[in-house]
N, C-alpha and C positions, 0 to 999 in steps of 0.2 A: 451373557455370561460373563462373571468376573472371578477372579482367583484373589481372595484376600486373606492374609495372615494376620491373626489376631489372639491374643489371650483371653477376650472375651468373646461369647456370642453376639451377633449382630442383631439379631434377633427378627431377621427380614424373612419374607415369604420365600420358600424354595431354598434356605440356607440348608447346606449340607456340610456337616462336621467331619473331618479326616485327622485321624490321629497320626500324629508322626512318630515312628517308633525308632529306637536309636539305629544308627548306622553299623554293617559288620566292621570291626576296628581297622583290620588290615585292607580292606577293599575300598567301600564306598566312602568311608569317613576320612580315608588318607587322600581320595581323589576330591572330595569336596572341600579340604582343608587346601590341598593344591589348587582348584579353581579359584577359590576365593583369594588366596594368596597372589596368585596371579594377576587377579584384577585389581591387586592394590600395587604390585611390583611385577610389571609386566616379564622381568627376566629371571623370575625365581624359577628356580629348577631344584628337582627332588634327587639329590646325589643318593647314594644308598645310604650313607650315614645319617642324612638329612631326613630320609625315609623313616629311618629306625626312630629318630626322635618325634616324627610327625606321628608314627604310630603310637608310641607312648604318650603324647599330648592326647589323640585322640581317644585312647584308654582311659587316662585320668578325667577325661571329660565322658567317660561312660558312652559315648558314642552318639551323644544328643547333637543334631543337627545346630540347633540355634548355638549352643555353646562353641562347637566347632566354627561355626561362621565368626563369633564374636573374635574366637582365637586368632582366627587368620586374618582379621581384619587389623591385627597389629603388627603384621608383617611390615617392614618399611620403617617403623616406629622400633621394633624389637628384632632381633635374630631368631630363627628357630630356638637355637641355644639358650637364650635368654627367655624367650617364651616359655621354654619347658623348664628352667629354673624357676620362673615365676608361679608354674601351675601346681606347686606345692601350697599354695594359698589361693587356689583358683577364684575364690569370691573377690578377692581382691585384684587380681589381674584380668579379670573379664569386666570390671566397673565399667559401666558406660561412660564415655565422653560428652554426650548430648545434654543439652540442658532439659529441664524437664521434672516432673515428679521423682521426688527422693526415694520413693519405695520402686520405682522401676530402673534407678541406675546402677543397682548392682544386684546380684543374685541372692546375696545375704540381706540387703534390705527388703526385698520382696518377700523372703522367708520370714524376717523379724515383722514386716507388717501384718502378714499372715497370722503369726502366733500372738501379736497383739490383739487380734479380732477374737481370739478364743476368750471365753470367760474363764476364771480361775480354775475352776474344777475340771474343764477339758484340757488346760496347761497341764494340770498335775497328772490326768489320765496318761496323756502323750507323753509326760516326761517320764513316766513308768514304763513306758513301751521301751 
């Protein structure tokens, strides 16, 4: 048995897909951020003020686990305060530093790529929504 995370189905026999739901903002989301931040910076600690900032980061990221992990991975390069300030433009703040396909480098690139796959009439219909 293997556990694999992917944006696409692997299409192998026995594959089971589990949807990952948003995490509760004040609890699991903060715990995930703290766990991932400590993996980058072992002396990372949540003071009461810092906890409030992490709660706000998790709220801005809608409790989405991948987004929270990407944000926490910036600890060590940015302080929690700097990260929160950059969350105002979260598509830029969470840009991947990996080399690879441009559509996978940022959330905005993924959305733009998907948008460009739509025929003009579907883009118009979606824009009306």
